[in-house]
N, C-alpha and C positions, 0 to 999 in steps of 0.2 A: 504494500499500500504506500503510495507516494502522494501526499496531500499538501496543499497549500491553504492556509487560512488567511482571508483578507478581512479587513474592517478597520474603521477609525480607531484612534486611541479610545479606550474605554468600552470598546464593543464586547469585550470578554474573550479575546483571542487566547490569552494565557490560560484561562480556566478551561476552555474547550479543548485546546491543544493538548493540555495535560491529561484530560480525560480520554481523548482519542488515543494518545500515546500508550496509556495503560491498557485500554481495551484491545488495541490492535497489536500490541507487543512490538512497537517500533519507537525509535527515539523521538522525543520532542526537541526540535532544534529552534532555539530562540536566539535570533541574531543579536538582540540587545545584550544577552548574557554572554555570548561568545565575545562581543566587542569589549565589554567590560573586563573580561578575563584577559584579553590581549593587552588592554591598557595597564591592568594590574601587573602583568609580567613584562611590560616595557618592550613588547615585540615591535618590529617595524610597522605592522598593521595597526597595533595599539597606539603607537606614536602618531600615526597619520589620522586615526579616528578621534583622538582625545579632544582636540579643540572644538570639533563639532558636537560631540557628546556634552562637553561642558556648557555649550551655548543652547543646548536642546534642539539642534538642528539636524537635518538628515545628513548622514555621512555620504561622501561622494560614491558614485557607482563603482569605480574601479576597486576601491577599498572593500566595499561590501561584497562584490563578486568574487574577489580573491579569497575573502574570509570564508564564504560559503563553499567555494570550490575545495578549499583544504578540508573543511568539515565533511563534505560528502565522500571524501576519499577514505574516511574511517570505516572500518569493517562493520561496525554496528548498524550502518545504513544500508547494508546489503539487502535486507528484507523490506526496506521502505523507511519512511520518516513522516513527521508532521512538521512542516515549516511555519513558523510563527514570526511575522515580522520581515519576511523576505518572500518574494520580491516586492519592492516598493515602487519601482518604476518599470516602464516598458523595456528599457535596455537591460535591466536586471532580469526581467522575465525571459527575454531572448537569450541572454547568457545562460540562464538556468536550462531552458529547453535544449540549447546546444550541448551543454555538459551531459544532460540526461540521455539525449539522442545518441551521443558518442558511446554511452555505456549500454545502450539498448534498454533503457529503463525510463520510459516517459512518465509524466504525471498522470495519475488516475483521475483526480478530481480537484477543483478549486472551490472552496466553500467561502462565500462572502457573508459576514455577519453585518446585517444592515441595521443601523440605529441612528436616530436623528440628532441634530446638533444639541438641542436642549437637553436631551437625555444624557449625552456625553458630558456636557458641562456639569450637570447635576451629579453624575457619577464621580467624575474625577475631582471636581472642586471640593467634594465632601470628604475626600480621603485624608487621613491623618496618620503619620508614621511615628512610631516610637523612637526617640532620639538615642536610646540605648540598645534595645534588642532588635529593632527594625520591624516589629510586628505592625501590620497595617490594619487600621480601624476606619470606620466610616461614620460620620456624624449622624447620618440618617438610617443607613441599612445595617450598620454593625457598630453601634456606639459603645465606648467603654462605660463602665459603671459610674466612674467619676469623670466629668467633663474635662478633657485635656490631660488625663493621666492614664498611662498604660496599665491595664489589668494584669498583665503578665509580669512586669518587673517594677512598676511604680514610678517610672520616669515620665518626663514631659513628652507630649505628642506635638509634632510639628507638621506644618503644611509644606510640602516640597515645592520648590519654585515651579516645577513642571505642572503642578496641580492648581495654580491660580487661574482664574477665568481668563485673564488676558493671554497667558501663554497657551492655554488650551485652545482658544479661538485661533491663535496663530498656527498652532499645530494642525488644526482642522483645515485651515486654508492651504497649508502645504500638502496635506493629504488629498484634498480636492484637486489640486493642481497636478500632482506627481503620481498619485497612486490610483485614483478613481479610473483613469484611462485603462488600467489593467482589466476592468470588468469587460469592456468591449474586446480587448485582446483575447481573454480566455473564453468569452462567450462565442467568439468566432471559431474557436477550436472545439466548441461543444462540450467544454469541461466545467462551466460555471454553474454552481447551484447557490441561489440566494436564500438566506434564512433571516426571518424577522428576529433580531436580537434584543427587541424591546420588552419581551415577555419575561417570565420567571426564569431563573437559571435552569430549573428542571425542564421547562419546556424548550428552551434553547438547546440544552444537552440532547434531548430526545430527537429534536430535528436534525442536529449536527450528526449524531450517530446514524440516523436514517439516511442521511445524504452520503455518508461514507461507506457504509457496510455493503451496498450493492456491488462495490468494486472489489 
């Protein structure tokens, strides 16, 4: 199974890709996590990506493509994968298709999690992160017992800069400009399945599994 999950920030790609990974027995490949690890190790790819990550901007295509190319060479991807956060542009998608075609292992399905701007802002702007243990809370959907204090370790909760409304709206603008064209790209290949991600997590999961399992 080779699956790509598309969707704006806050659509739930991380949650759904983790569930699909466990259900299908293939690795969840999260481009953001890979890039952070590269930055932490100080690799050439990490050095190239760091300024963009620090500013909350999209990392240039050549860096992203090389990062994914390296990851797909790992043997745990032989039986498939769930890609979360890649591709984000049409050139990245073309590069991915080329890599997979060379290996004789094309994508099976591309699942787009569809959610409106207001829902995204509501989801992301309400997130709070523990300054000590990193546990994520939400002021509306998963609040701590005491406002602003982590139930897990008792330290203060903070709002990350990526989660303020102004940054979220800017990120959505970048998504609309650079990533939304992928829907036409994959629809033309007959691989796109769109799912309403504004429902309950359980409903979204059921629809995501139903989209993936026929393949």
